SETORRO-808783 format. One line per field, with one value per residue (C-alpha): z, x, y; residue in one letter. Coordinates in nm, 4 decimals. Layout:
N
Z: [Z;...]
X: [X;...]
Y: [Y;...]
marti: [a;...]
! end
This chain:
428
Z: [-0.9577;-1.1653;-1.0010;-0.6582;-0.7372;-0.8768;-0.5545;-0.3491;-0.5579;-0.4804;-0.1101;-0.0834;-0.2817;-0.0679;0.2605;0.1415;0.0481;0.3782;0.6609;0.6656;0.7634;1.0838;1.2056;1.1465;1.3174;1.6126;1.6597;1.6584;1.9315;2.1272;2.1378;2.3051;2.0961;2.1665;2.0786;1.7613;1.6508;1.7208;1.5347;1.2304;1.2455;1.2626;0.9848;0.7405;0.8424;0.7571;0.4269;0.3292;0.4096;0.2349;-0.0884;-0.0725;-0.0249;-0.3115;-0.5392;-0.4621;-0.3990;-0.4743;-0.7908;-0.8682;-1.0038;-0.8969;-0.6918;-0.3540;-0.0546;0.1314;0.4213;0.2941;0.2743;0.3944;0.7060;0.7612;0.7581;1.0017;1.2399;1.2223;1.2929;1.5862;1.7434;1.7889;1.9821;2.2620;2.5790;2.4173;2.3141;2.4425;2.7723;2.6325;2.3130;2.3691;2.3998;2.0666;1.9017;2.0400;1.8765;1.5448;1.5651;1.6032;1.3007;1.0881;1.1909;1.0941;0.7617;0.6933;0.7476;0.5346;0.2578;0.2434;0.2353;-0.0556;-0.2453;-0.2040;-0.3086;-0.6368;-0.5617;-0.6402;-0.9885;-1.0557;-0.9430;-1.1681;-1.4734;-1.3803;-1.4204;-1.7834;-1.9554;-1.8517;-1.4826;-1.4910;-1.6413;-1.3665;-1.0973;-1.2236;-1.2699;-0.9256;-0.7727;-0.9197;-0.8318;-0.4750;-0.4122;-0.6040;-0.3138;-0.0735;-0.3204;-0.3589;0.0156;0.0881;-0.1674;-0.0338;0.3220;0.4392;0.7247;1.0349;1.2296;0.9556;0.7749;0.5609;0.2417;0.2665;-0.0508;-0.0162;0.0063;-0.2937;-0.4985;-0.4045;-0.4747;-0.8202;-0.8905;-0.7870;-1.0158;-1.3145;-1.2415;-1.2107;-1.5440;-1.7065;-1.5637;-1.6660;-2.0270;-2.0618;-2.3590;-2.1162;-2.0233;-1.6737;-1.5823;-1.6906;-1.5120;-1.1811;-1.2186;-0.8940;-0.6733;-0.8361;-0.7842;-0.4188;-0.3487;-0.5324;-0.3441;-0.0090;-0.0783;-0.1751;0.1414;0.3541;0.2006;0.2504;0.6131;0.5446;0.6079;0.9403;1.1955;1.2312;1.5656;1.8031;1.8221;2.1615;2.0271;1.7259;1.6706;1.7499;1.6464;1.5802;1.8591;1.8148;1.9657;2.0880;2.2248;2.3959;2.2900;2.0183;2.1068;1.8989;1.9064;1.6655;1.5451;1.4477;1.2949;1.0734;0.9735;0.8932;0.6686;0.4764;0.4407;0.3081;0.0227;-0.0740;-0.0388;-0.3012;-0.5430;-0.4824;-0.5245;-0.8546;-0.9982;-0.9046;-1.0447;-1.3658;-1.4268;-1.3629;-1.5699;-1.8755;-1.8284;-1.7610;-1.9801;-2.2598;-2.4970;-2.3532;-2.2124;-1.8530;-1.5840;-1.4210;-1.1223;-1.0196;-0.8492;-0.6405;-0.5354;-0.4705;-0.2605;-0.0505;0.0222;0.0893;0.3567;0.5067;0.4962;0.6889;0.9493;0.9719;1.0182;1.3053;1.4609;1.4580;1.5655;1.2420;0.9661;0.7141;0.3751;0.0159;-0.3242;-0.4360;-0.7839;-0.7905;-0.8542;-1.2161;-1.2389;-1.0846;-1.3373;-1.6248;-1.5144;-1.4640;-1.7157;-1.4473;-1.5183;-1.3691;-1.0442;-0.9114;-0.8175;-0.6507;-0.4363;-0.3393;-0.2444;-0.0191;0.1500;0.2087;0.3590;0.5966;0.6843;0.7720;0.9969;1.2275;1.2677;1.4282;1.3413;0.9686;0.9987;1.1613;0.8757;0.6167;0.8149;0.7852;0.4088;0.3637;0.2987;0.0186;-0.1754;-0.1584;-0.2643;-0.5556;-0.6959;-0.6464;-0.8235;-1.1394;-1.1060;-1.0773;-1.3798;-1.5759;-1.4431;-1.6076;-1.9367;-1.8582;-1.7811;-2.1145;-2.2980;-2.1401;-2.3369;-2.6601;-2.5398;-2.5250;-2.8420;-2.7972;-2.6329;-2.6308;-2.5477;-2.2414;-2.1408;-2.1535;-1.9551;-1.6908;-1.6772;-1.6465;-1.3693;-1.1759;-1.1841;-1.0636;-0.7789;-0.6798;-0.6899;-0.5185;-0.2291;-0.1981;-0.1162;0.1691;0.5046;0.7618;1.0000;0.7535;0.8248;1.2041;1.3837;1.1037;1.1470;1.1173;0.8019;0.6284;0.7326;0.5950;0.2580;0.2384;0.3144;0.0099;-0.3248;-0.5075;-0.3769;-0.4080;-0.7675;-0.8723;-0.7226;-0.8815;-1.2208;-1.1846;-1.0899;-1.3666;-1.6373;-1.5349;-1.5404;-1.8997;-2.0062;-1.8450;-2.0160;-2.3554;-2.3064;-2.2063;-2.5004;-2.7613]
X: [-5.3104;-5.0721;-5.1897;-5.1419;-4.7838;-4.7103;-4.8489;-4.6272;-4.3298;-4.4124;-4.4460;-4.1069;-3.9406;-4.0969;-3.9991;-3.6467;-3.5968;-3.7360;-3.5864;-3.2383;-3.3418;-3.5405;-3.2752;-2.9965;-3.1871;-3.2868;-2.9186;-2.8291;-3.0869;-2.9783;-3.3300;-3.3896;-3.4590;-3.8329;-3.8364;-3.6356;-3.8857;-4.1732;-4.0033;-3.9459;-4.3032;-4.4546;-4.2319;-4.3161;-4.6846;-4.6913;-4.5102;-4.7731;-5.0613;-4.8809;-4.8418;-5.2030;-5.3354;-5.1235;-5.2345;-5.6038;-5.6383;-5.3069;-5.0993;-5.2520;-4.9287;-4.7376;-4.4771;-4.3941;-4.3168;-3.9888;-3.8114;-3.7161;-3.3405;-3.3845;-3.5708;-3.3085;-3.0452;-3.2472;-3.2908;-2.9157;-2.8382;-3.0793;-2.9195;-2.6147;-2.8257;-2.8984;-2.7416;-2.7081;-3.0565;-3.2471;-3.2023;-3.2707;-3.3134;-3.6895;-3.7146;-3.5333;-3.7680;-4.0692;-3.9387;-3.8952;-4.2534;-4.3601;-4.1493;-4.3234;-4.6640;-4.5559;-4.4264;-4.7597;-4.9576;-4.7160;-4.7266;-5.1063;-5.0958;-4.8502;-5.0588;-5.3827;-5.2102;-5.0957;-4.7242;-4.6473;-4.7988;-4.5786;-4.2682;-4.3628;-4.3297;-3.9671;-3.8777;-3.7724;-3.5732;-3.2524;-3.3444;-3.4812;-3.1545;-2.9531;-3.1850;-3.1668;-2.7908;-2.7293;-2.9739;-2.7834;-2.4433;-2.5472;-2.6736;-2.4075;-2.1620;-2.4200;-2.4993;-2.1348;-2.0652;-2.3824;-2.3026;-1.9476;-2.0744;-1.9202;-2.1038;-2.0392;-1.9708;-1.7709;-1.5239;-1.3633;-1.5006;-1.6482;-1.5388;-1.8166;-2.0849;-1.9357;-1.9378;-2.2950;-2.4095;-2.2481;-2.4422;-2.7673;-2.6908;-2.6245;-2.9407;-3.1520;-3.0265;-3.0874;-3.4391;-3.5327;-3.4278;-3.5622;-3.7855;-4.0133;-4.2772;-4.3634;-3.9938;-3.9393;-4.2498;-4.1540;-3.7787;-3.7432;-3.9128;-3.7165;-3.3910;-3.4678;-3.5620;-3.2540;-3.0256;-3.1842;-3.1351;-2.7699;-2.6986;-2.8746;-2.6643;-2.3461;-2.4392;-2.4408;-2.8118;-2.9094;-3.1037;-3.4780;-3.5372;-3.7968;-4.1322;-4.2928;-4.6485;-4.8451;-5.0388;-4.9469;-5.1109;-4.8799;-4.9034;-4.9783;-4.7205;-4.5135;-4.2426;-4.4912;-4.6680;-4.4893;-4.3102;-4.2534;-3.9655;-3.8451;-3.5514;-3.7510;-4.0310;-3.7835;-3.6156;-3.9507;-4.0642;-3.7368;-3.7323;-4.0895;-3.9880;-3.7133;-3.9370;-4.1639;-3.8706;-3.8571;-4.2349;-4.2431;-3.9440;-4.0860;-4.4316;-4.2986;-4.0664;-4.3295;-4.5861;-4.3605;-4.3275;-4.6942;-4.8662;-4.6096;-4.6798;-5.0241;-5.0780;-4.9657;-5.2362;-5.1687;-5.3882;-5.1574;-4.9162;-5.1824;-5.3391;-4.9979;-4.8985;-5.2150;-5.1632;-4.7932;-4.9014;-5.1318;-4.8453;-4.6159;-4.8908;-4.9084;-4.5309;-4.5503;-4.8558;-4.7023;-4.3552;-4.2021;-3.9744;-4.1236;-4.1997;-4.1555;-4.2426;-3.9335;-3.7976;-3.6498;-4.0014;-3.9479;-3.6576;-3.8727;-4.1535;-3.9056;-3.7432;-4.0669;-4.2967;-4.5692;-4.7308;-5.0716;-5.1723;-5.3623;-5.0611;-4.9039;-5.2140;-5.2206;-4.8538;-4.9312;-5.2135;-4.9789;-4.7174;-4.9770;-5.1025;-4.7715;-4.6637;-4.9470;-4.7916;-4.4437;-4.3387;-4.3915;-4.2297;-3.9237;-3.8887;-3.9047;-3.6517;-3.4065;-3.3693;-2.9911;-2.9181;-2.6653;-2.9413;-3.1621;-2.8719;-2.7832;-3.1370;-3.1769;-2.8426;-2.9960;-3.3126;-3.1116;-2.9031;-3.2275;-3.2621;-2.9344;-3.0909;-3.3969;-3.1720;-2.9893;-3.3221;-3.4161;-3.1303;-3.3156;-3.6046;-3.3905;-3.5080;-3.3853;-3.0968;-2.8768;-2.5562;-2.7133;-2.8734;-2.5415;-2.3759;-2.6501;-2.5980;-2.2201;-2.2224;-2.5070;-2.3463;-2.0158;-2.1878;-2.4050;-2.1276;-1.8897;-2.1330;-2.1496;-1.7774;-1.8144;-1.7188;-2.0018;-1.7674;-1.7352;-2.0915;-2.0843;-2.2214;-2.4600;-2.8409;-2.9924;-3.1864;-2.8698;-2.6751;-2.9501;-2.9264;-2.5462;-2.5392;-2.7592;-2.5884;-2.9020;-3.1080;-2.8321;-2.7520;-3.1189;-3.2078;-2.8941;-3.0058;-3.3509;-3.2077;-2.9450;-3.1890;-3.4403;-3.1603;-3.0676;-3.4333;-3.4833;-3.1698;-3.2936;-3.6268;-3.4549;-3.2131;-3.4849]
Y: [-12.1047;-11.8929;-11.5723;-11.7295;-11.8360;-11.4900;-11.3390;-11.5711;-11.4564;-11.0933;-11.1754;-11.3457;-11.0677;-10.7931;-10.9559;-11.0405;-10.6751;-10.5426;-10.7492;-10.5912;-10.2358;-10.3120;-10.5574;-10.3032;-10.0219;-10.2430;-10.3227;-9.9514;-9.8844;-10.1939;-10.3362;-10.6716;-10.9829;-10.9498;-10.5782;-10.6462;-10.9132;-10.6738;-10.3886;-10.6099;-10.7412;-10.3916;-10.2560;-10.5359;-10.5226;-10.1508;-10.2140;-10.4717;-10.2350;-9.9477;-10.1467;-10.2635;-9.9094;-9.7780;-10.0615;-10.0127;-9.6391;-9.4671;-9.4852;-9.8320;-9.9755;-10.2909;-10.1030;-10.2518;-10.0337;-10.0660;-9.8957;-9.5505;-9.5039;-9.1456;-9.2566;-9.5254;-9.2487;-9.0380;-9.3331;-9.3915;-9.0247;-9.0022;-9.3093;-9.0867;-8.8341;-9.0830;-8.9475;-8.6032;-8.4858;-8.7885;-8.9681;-9.3175;-9.5160;-9.5332;-9.1553;-9.1161;-9.3691;-9.1811;-8.8628;-9.0458;-9.1744;-8.8115;-8.7186;-8.9823;-8.8447;-8.4920;-8.6261;-8.7937;-8.4746;-8.2699;-8.5329;-8.5084;-8.1275;-8.1291;-8.3859;-8.1896;-7.8661;-8.0239;-7.9820;-8.3457;-8.3144;-8.0118;-8.2016;-8.4953;-8.2699;-8.2018;-8.5698;-8.5487;-8.8283;-8.6505;-8.6397;-8.9949;-9.1219;-8.9520;-9.0883;-9.4468;-9.4479;-9.2989;-9.5477;-9.8424;-9.6951;-9.6191;-9.9715;-10.1640;-10.1483;-10.2929;-10.5719;-10.6749;-10.6614;-10.8579;-11.1272;-11.1565;-11.2018;-10.8741;-10.7040;-10.4949;-10.8147;-10.9865;-10.7594;-11.0306;-11.1822;-11.5324;-11.7208;-11.9789;-11.7121;-11.5325;-11.8544;-11.9455;-11.5879;-11.6074;-11.9278;-11.7556;-11.4581;-11.6865;-11.8870;-11.5707;-11.4384;-11.7794;-11.8166;-11.4620;-11.5223;-11.8726;-11.9551;-12.1400;-11.8812;-12.0094;-12.0315;-11.6721;-11.5420;-11.7026;-11.6609;-11.4645;-11.7246;-12.0092;-11.8193;-11.7447;-12.1075;-12.2377;-11.9992;-12.0811;-12.4526;-12.4042;-12.2070;-12.4706;-12.7492;-12.5446;-12.4709;-12.0969;-12.0299;-11.8675;-12.0700;-12.0169;-11.8455;-11.9859;-11.8062;-11.7429;-11.7378;-11.8575;-11.5343;-11.1753;-10.8482;-10.5511;-10.2930;-9.9241;-9.6857;-9.9808;-9.7475;-9.5193;-9.1974;-8.9967;-8.6759;-8.3641;-8.1187;-7.8516;-8.0607;-8.3689;-8.1582;-7.9699;-8.2951;-8.4600;-8.1738;-8.1737;-8.5513;-8.5458;-8.3159;-8.5597;-8.8664;-8.7126;-8.7390;-9.1153;-9.1452;-8.9565;-9.1444;-9.4868;-9.4109;-9.2598;-9.5540;-9.8220;-9.6340;-9.6528;-10.0311;-10.1072;-9.8466;-9.8302;-9.5436;-9.4684;-9.1162;-9.0745;-9.0642;-8.7260;-8.8093;-9.0963;-8.8598;-8.6875;-9.0178;-9.1701;-8.8681;-8.8866;-9.2560;-9.1990;-8.9528;-9.2151;-9.4658;-9.2295;-9.1948;-9.5744;-9.5889;-9.3428;-9.5079;-9.8554;-9.7328;-9.8641;-9.7307;-9.4899;-9.6451;-9.5335;-9.6864;-9.8784;-9.8074;-10.1585;-10.2907;-10.1885;-10.4324;-10.7069;-10.6523;-10.6333;-10.9608;-11.1565;-10.9853;-10.9796;-10.6408;-10.7223;-10.5535;-10.8573;-11.0775;-10.7741;-10.7147;-11.0834;-11.0552;-10.7565;-10.9488;-11.2440;-11.0106;-10.8660;-11.2143;-11.3785;-11.0911;-11.1983;-11.5451;-11.5210;-11.8824;-11.8160;-11.4739;-11.6293;-11.8796;-11.6007;-11.3974;-11.6888;-11.6337;-11.5846;-11.2178;-11.2949;-11.4740;-11.1660;-10.9439;-11.1752;-11.1804;-10.8052;-10.7527;-10.9004;-10.6918;-10.3715;-10.4724;-10.4417;-10.0871;-9.9883;-10.0946;-9.8812;-9.5850;-9.6157;-9.6322;-9.2964;-9.1375;-9.2188;-9.0016;-8.6869;-8.5119;-8.1538;-7.9719;-8.2802;-8.0917;-7.9304;-8.2601;-8.4445;-8.1659;-8.1929;-8.5689;-8.5402;-8.2785;-8.4426;-8.7874;-8.6424;-8.4577;-8.7541;-9.0130;-8.7710;-8.7305;-9.1105;-9.1099;-8.8603;-9.0068;-9.0041;-8.8236;-8.5339;-8.4190;-8.4466;-8.1432;-8.0428;-8.0502;-8.4000;-8.3095;-8.1857;-8.4964;-8.7223;-8.5474;-8.5369;-8.9096;-8.9745;-8.9168;-9.0329;-8.7422;-8.4814;-8.5790;-8.5991;-8.2606;-8.1143;-8.2519;-8.0941;-7.7546;-7.7589;-7.8625;-7.5963;-7.3385;-7.4283;-7.4268;-7.0842;-6.9486;-7.0706;-6.8912;-6.5677;-6.5684;-6.6344]
marti: [m;r;v;g;i;a;g;l;q;w;m;i;f;m;i;a;a;a;i;v;a;p;i;a;i;a;d;l;y;q;l;s;a;a;d;t;a;g;f;m;q;r;t;i;f;v;l;g;i;a;g;l;l;q;g;l;l;g;h;r;l;p;i;h;e;g;p;a;g;l;w;w;s;v;f;t;i;y;a;g;f;i;g;v;l;y;t;s;n;i;e;a;l;q;a;l;s;g;g;l;l;v;s;g;v;f;f;i;i;l;a;v;s;g;f;i;g;v;l;a;k;l;f;t;p;t;v;t;f;v;y;l;m;l;l;v;l;q;l;s;g;s;f;i;k;g;m;f;g;i;s;a;d;h;a;k;m;d;p;w;m;a;l;l;s;a;i;v;i;i;a;t;f;a;f;g;r;s;k;i;m;w;l;r;q;y;s;v;i;f;s;l;i;l;g;w;g;l;f;l;v;a;g;k;a;p;h;v;s;e;a;h;s;w;f;d;m;p;k;l;f;a;f;g;p;p;t;f;d;s;g;v;i;t;t;a;i;f;i;t;l;l;l;i;t;n;l;v;a;s;v;r;l;m;e;t;i;v;a;g;n;k;p;s;d;s;s;r;y;k;r;g;g;l;i;s;g;v;n;q;l;l;g;g;g;f;s;a;i;g;s;v;p;i;s;g;a;a;g;f;v;s;q;t;g;q;k;s;i;k;p;f;l;i;g;c;l;l;v;i;g;i;t;l;f;p;p;i;m;n;v;m;s;a;l;p;a;p;v;g;y;a;v;t;f;v;l;f;s;n;m;v;v;m;a;l;k;e;l;k;n;i;t;s;g;e;d;n;a;y;l;v;i;g;i;s;l;m;v;g;v;g;v;m;f;l;s;p;t;a;t;q;g;l;p;a;a;v;i;a;v;l;n;n;g;l;i;v;g;s;v;f;a;i;i;l;e;q;f;f;l;f;r;e;k;v;t;k]
! end
């Protein structure tokens, strides 16, 4: 019973965190209501399978998969190429499906070659601190806007949404620190249900859309056969290298929570990389958004204390199952976005604590480490303030990177730290 409820909690959390990306991208590509529903179904279906494969065969940690921010950026950029490089929105989506397939193959090659294991060693406490802080800083703006009801269609703050979101945040903190064990373990599901109820009473919850069928299997190559061109291939290869950074950071962070002080399992990164490659292939095959292990899972586990892999696997199975039933999927999609943002806000607050704890693990070269942190945070946060128009005209892969302060700052931290380590060796 308890495991089942914990699995249900994982399911709701995974879906709540995943529904925004496919809806936003479908709007960019001006897909019909039916195509939007199919795109969302296929994306969440792939995310469920991706998490299940990672939990069973990959890194074997309770880390859910979500739409990769880098792929989201690439989809957004390629929407601007419609009418320029591509004659229609469908042609652009076919090219992106091809890019995901290329990414999958390249991911597998890098995993087999051992490259991912080498990169994992570069994620020292200094780099991990920078990554976590930039992750929280990058997402904090989206959380606040989401909780205030600010969106592309609604530029002004909604005071009622802000008030209800504040209540959900307070409740989530209270549930997560309750002395009652079952309340603490299922704090996320209680918070989501409470928030959903409040928004329903206030008339702020979206309506449940009508389903046209009771059962529907996700379709392979829904937009047609994938296409390949030099631009999308180059972009896919570059994006894959950066996605590995997300994979390594998420695995390393969750491993410290689940395994504690036990020795790290070095084979996790190779297995996780292989399955990540398979997951990119699934994304391309099902014409969905590419997935990546989400670092925010560490905040979820820290909040609930649910470190077992079994509830997570049940949650993945439930996610896969409900995507096959459009009426249920439509109900889940009606979860108010501000509620999801409010709960996730609390989970990411826990990640700030984790980041600060990483500082205690810096045992040598503190001055250099703090300098690396200072410069990398300035670079990463500075990139976050770049206007999207500032990078127009550059290659798609470069734009995707310069629109992501998390990646720029993290890579900068790795390079800087390795430079200082190399200089120390030379001067000795």
